[in-house]
C-alpha positions as CSV (number, residue, x, y, z in Angstrom):
1,M,0.0,0.0,0.0
2,Y,1.4,3.4,-1.0
3,S,1.3,6.6,0.9
4,T,2.8,9.7,-0.6
5,N,2.5,13.5,-0.8
6,A,1.5,15.2,-4.0
7,I,2.8,18.8,-4.2
8,L,0.3,21.1,-5.8
9,V,1.7,23.7,-8.1
10,N,0.3,26.4,-10.4
11,S,2.4,26.6,-13.6
12,F,2.7,29.5,-16.1
13,T,1.5,32.0,-13.6
14,M,1.1,35.6,-14.6
15,D,2.4,38.0,-11.9
16,G,2.0,35.2,-9.3
17,K,-1.6,34.6,-10.3
18,G,-3.5,32.3,-12.6
19,G,-1.6,29.4,-14.2
20,N,-2.5,25.8,-14.6
21,P,-2.4,23.4,-11.6
22,A,-0.3,20.2,-11.7
23,G,0.6,17.6,-9.1
24,V,4.2,16.7,-8.5
25,V,5.2,13.4,-6.7
26,L,8.9,13.1,-5.8
27,N,10.7,9.8,-5.2
28,A,8.2,7.9,-7.3
29,D,10.6,5.0,-8.2
30,N,8.6,2.3,-6.5
31,L,5.1,3.3,-7.6
32,S,3.4,1.1,-10.2
33,Y,1.4,2.3,-13.2
34,D,-1.9,1.7,-11.4
35,E,-0.7,3.5,-8.2
36,K,0.4,6.5,-10.3
37,L,-3.0,6.6,-12.0
38,K,-4.9,6.4,-8.6
39,I,-2.7,9.2,-7.2
40,A,-3.4,11.3,-10.3
41,Q,-7.1,10.7,-9.9
42,A,-6.9,11.7,-6.2
43,V,-5.1,14.9,-7.2
44,G,-7.7,15.5,-9.8
45,Y,-5.7,17.9,-12.0
46,S,-5.3,17.6,-15.7
47,E,-1.8,16.1,-15.1
48,T,0.4,14.9,-12.3
49,A,4.1,14.3,-12.7
50,F,6.0,11.5,-11.1
51,V,9.8,12.0,-10.6
52,S,12.1,9.0,-10.4
53,K,15.9,8.3,-10.5
54,D,17.6,7.6,-13.8
55,E,20.9,6.0,-14.5
56,E,21.8,8.0,-17.5
57,V,20.1,11.4,-17.1
58,D,19.1,13.6,-14.1
59,F,15.5,12.4,-13.7
60,E,12.9,10.2,-15.3
61,V,9.5,12.0,-15.3
62,S,6.2,10.3,-16.2
63,F,2.9,12.2,-16.7
64,F,-0.6,11.0,-15.8
65,T,-4.0,12.5,-16.5
66,V,-7.0,11.2,-14.5
67,T,-7.6,8.6,-17.2
68,D,-4.2,7.5,-18.6
69,E,-0.5,8.1,-19.0
70,V,0.6,10.7,-21.6
71,N,4.0,11.0,-23.3
72,F,4.8,14.6,-22.1
73,C,3.3,17.5,-20.3
74,G,4.8,21.0,-20.4
75,H,3.1,22.6,-17.4
76,A,3.8,19.5,-15.2
77,T,7.4,19.7,-16.3
78,L,7.6,23.3,-15.2
79,A,5.9,22.4,-11.9
80,T,8.4,19.5,-11.4
81,F,11.6,21.5,-11.8
82,S,10.2,24.6,-10.0
83,T,9.4,22.2,-7.1
84,L,12.9,20.6,-7.2
85,F,14.4,24.1,-7.2
86,S,12.2,25.5,-4.4
87,K,12.9,22.4,-2.2
88,N,16.7,22.9,-2.7
89,L,17.0,19.6,-4.4
90,I,18.6,21.2,-7.4
91,S,20.3,24.6,-8.0
92,A,20.0,26.8,-11.1
93,G,21.4,25.1,-14.1
94,K,20.7,22.7,-17.0
95,Y,19.2,19.3,-16.5
96,K,18.0,16.4,-18.6
97,Q,14.7,14.5,-18.1
98,R,13.7,11.2,-19.6
99,T,10.1,11.3,-20.9
100,K,8.1,9.1,-23.2
101,A,8.6,11.9,-25.7
102,G,12.4,11.5,-25.5
103,I,15.2,12.9,-23.4
104,L,14.6,16.6,-23.1
105,S,16.7,19.5,-21.5
106,V,15.4,21.8,-18.9
107,N,17.1,25.0,-17.7
108,V,16.4,26.5,-14.3
109,E,17.2,30.1,-14.0
110,E,18.5,31.9,-10.9
111,N,15.1,33.3,-10.1
112,G,13.4,29.9,-10.4
113,R,12.0,30.4,-13.9
114,V,12.0,27.2,-15.9
115,V,12.7,26.9,-19.6
116,M,12.1,23.4,-21.1
117,E,13.2,22.0,-24.4
118,Q,10.6,20.2,-26.5
119,A,11.0,17.8,-29.3
120,C,11.4,19.4,-32.8
121,P,8.1,19.5,-34.5
122,T,6.4,16.8,-36.6
123,Y,3.8,18.1,-39.0
124,L,1.2,15.3,-39.3
125,Q,-1.8,16.3,-41.2
126,T,-4.2,19.2,-42.1
127,F,-8.0,19.4,-41.9
128,E,-10.6,21.4,-43.8
129,Y,-12.4,24.3,-42.1
130,K,-15.6,22.3,-42.4
131,D,-14.2,19.5,-40.4
132,I,-13.5,21.8,-37.4
133,A,-16.3,24.4,-37.6
134,Q,-19.0,22.1,-36.2
135,L,-16.7,21.0,-33.3
136,I,-16.2,24.6,-32.0
137,G,-19.5,26.2,-32.7
138,L,-18.3,28.7,-35.3
139,P,-20.1,29.2,-38.7
140,L,-18.0,27.9,-41.6
141,D,-17.9,31.3,-43.3
142,I,-16.5,32.9,-40.1
143,L,-13.8,30.2,-39.5
144,S,-12.7,30.4,-43.1
145,L,-12.0,34.1,-42.9
146,I,-8.7,33.4,-41.1
147,K,-6.9,32.1,-44.3
148,L,-4.4,30.0,-42.2
149,P,-4.3,26.2,-42.2
150,I,-5.7,23.9,-39.6
151,E,-2.8,21.6,-38.9
152,V,-1.8,18.8,-36.5
153,I,1.7,19.5,-35.0
154,S,3.5,17.7,-32.3
155,T,6.4,18.7,-30.1
156,G,5.6,15.9,-27.7
157,L,1.8,15.5,-28.0
158,H,-0.4,15.4,-31.1
159,D,-2.6,18.6,-31.1
160,V,-4.6,20.1,-33.8
161,I,-3.8,23.8,-34.1
162,V,-6.8,25.9,-35.0
163,P,-6.6,29.6,-35.9
164,V,-9.7,31.6,-35.4
165,P,-10.5,35.2,-36.5
166,S,-9.8,38.0,-34.1
167,G,-12.6,38.5,-31.6
168,Y,-14.0,35.0,-31.9
169,L,-11.8,33.0,-29.5
170,D,-14.0,33.6,-26.4
171,K,-17.1,32.8,-28.5
172,L,-16.1,29.2,-29.1
173,E,-18.7,26.6,-28.0
174,L,-17.1,23.2,-27.9
175,D,-19.0,20.0,-28.5
176,N,-17.0,17.8,-26.1
177,E,-18.5,14.5,-27.3
178,K,-17.8,15.3,-31.0
179,L,-14.3,16.6,-30.2
180,S,-13.5,13.4,-28.2
181,E,-14.7,11.2,-31.1
182,F,-12.7,13.3,-33.5
183,C,-9.5,13.1,-31.4
184,K,-9.9,9.4,-30.9
185,K,-10.4,8.8,-34.7
186,H,-7.4,10.9,-35.6
187,N,-5.1,9.9,-32.7
188,L,-5.0,13.4,-31.2
189,I,-4.7,14.6,-27.6
190,G,-6.8,17.7,-28.2
191,M,-7.3,21.0,-29.9
192,H,-5.3,24.3,-29.4
193,A,-7.2,27.3,-30.7
194,F,-5.7,30.7,-31.0
195,E,-6.2,34.2,-32.3
196,L,-3.3,36.5,-33.2
197,N,-3.0,39.8,-31.4
198,N,-1.9,43.1,-32.8
199,S,1.6,44.4,-32.5
200,E,0.7,46.6,-29.6
201,S,-0.2,43.7,-27.3
202,E,2.4,42.1,-25.1
203,F,1.0,38.7,-26.3
204,T,1.7,37.3,-29.7
205,A,-1.5,35.3,-29.5
206,S,-4.3,34.4,-27.1
207,C,-5.1,30.7,-26.8
208,R,-7.6,28.1,-25.6
209,N,-6.9,24.4,-25.2
210,F,-9.4,21.5,-25.1
211,A,-8.7,17.8,-24.5
212,P,-12.0,16.2,-23.4
213,L,-10.9,12.8,-24.5
214,F,-8.5,12.8,-21.6
215,G,-10.9,14.3,-19.1
216,I,-9.8,17.9,-19.7
217,P,-12.8,20.1,-21.0
218,E,-10.5,23.1,-21.0
219,E,-7.0,23.9,-19.8
220,S,-5.7,27.2,-18.6
221,A,-2.0,26.8,-19.7
222,T,-0.6,24.1,-22.0
223,G,3.2,24.0,-22.4
224,S,3.3,21.3,-25.1
225,S,0.7,23.0,-27.2
226,S,2.5,26.3,-26.9
227,G,5.6,24.8,-28.4
228,A,3.6,23.4,-31.2
229,L,1.9,26.8,-31.8
230,A,5.2,28.5,-31.9
231,C,6.4,26.1,-34.6
232,Y,3.1,26.7,-36.5
233,L,3.6,30.4,-36.4
234,T,7.2,30.1,-37.5
235,K,6.1,28.0,-40.4
236,H,3.1,30.0,-41.6
237,V,3.5,33.6,-40.3
238,F,7.0,34.5,-39.1
239,K,9.1,32.7,-41.7
240,E,12.5,34.4,-41.4
241,E,15.6,32.4,-40.5
242,G,16.9,32.7,-36.9
243,S,15.3,32.7,-33.5
244,H,11.6,33.7,-32.9
245,D,10.3,34.7,-29.5
246,F,6.6,34.4,-28.6
247,V,4.5,35.2,-25.6
248,F,1.1,33.5,-25.3
249,E,-1.9,34.2,-23.1
250,Q,-4.1,31.3,-22.1
251,G,-6.9,30.7,-19.6
252,R,-8.6,34.1,-20.0
253,A,-12.0,32.5,-20.8
254,M,-11.7,30.4,-17.6
255,G,-10.9,33.5,-15.4
256,C,-7.4,32.1,-14.9
257,A,-5.1,34.0,-17.2
258,S,-1.7,32.5,-17.7
259,R,1.5,33.6,-19.5
260,L,3.7,31.2,-21.5
261,S,6.8,32.1,-23.5
262,A,8.3,30.1,-26.4
263,R,11.3,30.3,-28.6
264,V,11.8,28.6,-31.9
265,K,15.1,28.5,-33.9
266,L,14.8,28.2,-37.6
267,E,17.8,27.1,-39.6
268,N,17.9,26.3,-43.3
269,G,14.1,26.2,-43.3
270,Q,13.9,23.6,-40.5
271,V,13.1,24.1,-36.8
272,S,16.2,23.1,-34.9
273,K,15.2,24.0,-31.4
274,V,11.9,24.5,-29.4
275,E,11.8,25.9,-25.9
276,V,8.9,26.9,-23.7
277,G,9.2,28.7,-20.4
278,G,7.4,30.2,-17.5
279,E,7.0,30.7,-13.7
280,A,5.3,28.5,-11.1
281,K,4.0,28.8,-7.6
282,E,3.4,26.1,-5.0
283,I,-0.2,26.2,-3.7
284,G,-0.4,23.2,-1.3
285,V,0.3,19.6,-0.5
286,L,-2.1,16.6,-0.7
287,K,-1.5,13.4,1.2
288,V,-2.6,10.4,-0.8
289,G,-2.9,6.8,0.3
C-alpha cells in the first residue's frame, strides 16, 4: 500500500496569479502504473508528474492525466523543476529529463523560472475548415476568414492547431462529445485554438486548449501545445531564419489567465530547437494513500 505526498503547483502564472495546476510526486521510483493513476485521480488535476531516478540522465519523469499516462506535459514539467528548485533539491542550471517523448533538456534560471526543451516538430496532417467548424461552434464562413491552415503539429503531443479570426476566441462553444470522437479517430490529444493579437499587445496570441478525450474540458495553460503553436507560427506567419520569440496568453475564458513564453530556432528552413518557459508557484500539498 502506497502513501505519498503530492505537491500542488500552479504553472505558467502571470504576476503570481492564474496558471494551470499540476501535481508533483517526488521519489516515485517504487510506484506502479496503477498506483500512479490512482494518485493522479486523487489529485484531480489535468496532469500529475512522477519523478524517479535515472541511471543516464538527471531524472525520469512520467505524466498521468486522470484517465491515462501521456508522453509529455509542459506545465507539469515546469511544476516539477520549479518544485525541485524550491525544495533545494537542485540549483540553477541545466538538466535532462527522460520522458516518453524523449530525453529533453530543462534550464532552471537563478530566479526559479523554468525553460524546457521540447522535441522538434512533426507536421502530421491538415484538416478542412468544415471538419472543425462544427466542433467549435463557429459558422464555416467565419472560421474560413482566417486564411491560415488547420494543422496537427507535435512537439511531444499530437494537437490540432486551430486559428480563429480576431474577436472569436472567447465565443467558441465546444461539443465535447464530438471533439472526443474526432480526437480518438485521428489519434489526437486535443485542440489548441488561438487568435493573433496586434503588434501593440504584449502577447503574440491568445489561446484556448481543449482535451475532453483525456478528461480535460479546457486547460488554462498548456506548455506542449505552446511549443507546437510557436512552430506553427514560425512555419506559416513568421518565416524568417533565426530565433523567434513568442508570448502567449491562455486561460482568459476560464478566469485564470496565464503567461507562456516560447522560442523557436529556424535554420535552413527547418526548426532546430523549441523551448517553452514560465514561472510557477506552490499552492499546497495533498497526502494520498
